[in-house]
N, C-alpha and C positions, 0 to 999 in steps of 0.2 A: 504493500500500500504506500509506503514512504517513497519508493522508487517512482511510482506513478505520479505522486505529487511533485517530485523533483522534475520529472519530465514535463509535466504541465506548466510548472513555474518557468522552466527554461524556454518553453515554446511561447509563453506569453511575454516574459520580461527578459529573455536572454539577449545575448549580444546581437545588435542589429548590424546587418551588412552595410558597408559604406556604399551609399548611392548618391549620385549627383542630384541636387534639387532641380526640379523641372520648372519651366516658366509658369507663371501664375495662370494664364488662360488654360494651359494643359492640366494643371493641378485642379482647377475649378471643374473642368470636364470630368476628370477622374473622381472628384468628390461627388458630383451629381450621380455618376454611374454607381459608385459604391453606396450612396444613399439609397438608390433604388434596390440594390442588392441586399442591403440591410433590411429594408422593408419586406422583401421577399423572405429573407432569413427569419424574421420575426414570425411570419405566418407559418413557415415550416416548423419553427420551434414550438409554436402553439399546437399544431397538429401532432407533432411527435409527443408532446406532453400528454395530450388527450389519449393517444394510442397507448403510451406507456402506463398511464393510469388504469386503463381498461385491462391491460395485460397483468398488472399487479393485483387488481381486484380478482381476476380469474385464477391467478397462480399463487395464491397465499402470500402476497406481498413480495414475491420474487420478481425483480425487474428483468426485462429482456436485455441481455448484455450488449447485443449489437445496437439496440436503440440507445442504451446508456452511453456507449462509446461514440455513437454518432452525435449525441447531444453534447458530449465533451468537445469533440472536434468542431462542431458548429459554434459552440461558445468561444473557443479559442479563435476561430476565424472572425467572429464578431468583435472580439477584443482587439485583434490586429486591425480590423477595419476602423474601429473607434479611435485607435491610436493614430492612424493616418488622417482620419477626418478632423481630429482635434489638433493636429500639428505636432503630436508627441513623437512621430516617426515619419521619415520620408519613404519608408518601405511600404509599397502597396501590397494588400493581401492578394490571395489567389483570386483571379487567374493570372495576375501579372507576376507572381512569384510562386514557388512550389508550395503545394498544400502539404504541410508536414504534420 
């Protein structure tokens, strides 16, 4: 369990690759695209939450591991997107960089 937490912490707050800051018009375009993707991600997160709740109700509170892992990955992507959106990072999230 501690190893998983270390991996997640590194994925969210780990060393950022050095990238050249892009021109503001291009950054604004990327920010709008990522905003749309974040809106879609919120919908997907809501649907995943409802499905996981149903699975847990049926399976004696046992979550589906694949859904749980997907939720973790989605949350990390959303955190990386938020870092770019707020100027905390110049690194754009997937699909511009690898999905790790």
